[in-house]
C-alpha positions as CSV (number, residue, x, y, z in Angstrom):
1,M,-38.1,-14.4,-4.7
2,K,-37.0,-13.6,-8.2
3,F,-36.1,-10.0,-7.3
4,E,-34.0,-11.0,-4.3
5,T,-32.1,-13.6,-6.4
6,L,-31.4,-11.0,-9.1
7,M,-30.2,-8.5,-6.5
8,L,-27.9,-11.0,-4.8
9,R,-26.5,-12.1,-8.2
10,G,-25.9,-8.5,-9.1
11,L,-24.1,-7.8,-5.8
12,F,-22.0,-10.9,-6.3
13,I,-20.9,-9.8,-9.8
14,A,-20.2,-6.3,-8.6
15,C,-18.0,-7.6,-5.7
16,M,-16.2,-10.0,-8.0
17,A,-15.5,-7.1,-10.4
18,V,-14.1,-4.9,-7.7
19,C,-12.0,-7.7,-6.3
20,G,-10.7,-8.4,-9.8
21,L,-9.8,-4.7,-10.3
22,I,-8.0,-4.5,-7.0
23,F,-6.1,-7.7,-7.8
24,G,-5.1,-6.5,-11.2
25,A,-3.9,-3.2,-9.7
26,M,-1.8,-5.1,-7.2
27,L,-0.1,-7.2,-9.9
28,T,0.7,-4.2,-12.2
29,T,1.9,-1.7,-9.6
30,T,5.7,-1.3,-9.4
31,P,7.0,-0.7,-5.8
32,A,9.0,2.5,-5.2
33,S,12.1,0.4,-4.2
34,V,12.1,-1.3,-7.7
35,Q,11.7,2.1,-9.4
36,L,14.7,3.5,-7.4
37,T,17.0,0.6,-8.2
38,A,15.9,0.7,-11.9
39,S,17.1,4.3,-12.2
40,S,20.5,3.2,-10.9
41,S,21.2,6.7,-9.5
42,V,22.7,6.8,-6.1
43,G,21.6,10.4,-5.6
44,A,17.9,9.4,-6.1
45,I,18.3,6.6,-3.5
46,L,19.9,8.9,-1.0
47,L,17.2,11.5,-1.5
48,A,14.5,8.9,-0.8
49,A,16.3,7.7,2.4
50,P,15.1,9.3,5.7
51,S,17.4,11.9,7.1
52,S,17.1,10.8,10.7
53,C,16.5,7.5,12.5
54,A,13.0,6.8,13.8
55,L,14.4,5.4,17.1
56,P,16.7,7.1,19.6
57,P,20.3,5.7,19.8
58,D,19.5,3.6,22.9
59,G,16.5,2.0,21.1
60,V,14.0,2.7,24.0
61,V,10.9,4.6,23.1
62,C,9.0,6.2,26.0
63,P,5.5,7.4,25.6
64,Q,5.1,11.1,26.4
65,P,1.8,12.5,27.6
66,R,0.4,15.3,25.5
67,G,-0.7,18.3,27.4
């Protein structure tokens, strides 16, 4: 009983540590959109923009079989 309790407590502490590290990384990461606006360069924003639209002009996406 003592060994199982020790293992469960260790697993709980390890999981809490991993969750804390992930949460800390989420709070300290700066999104790319904020980095682009902070540079205040229109050229950098235009280079990051996609060159073509993901949808066709009519807005209808038809699945095509792959052959």
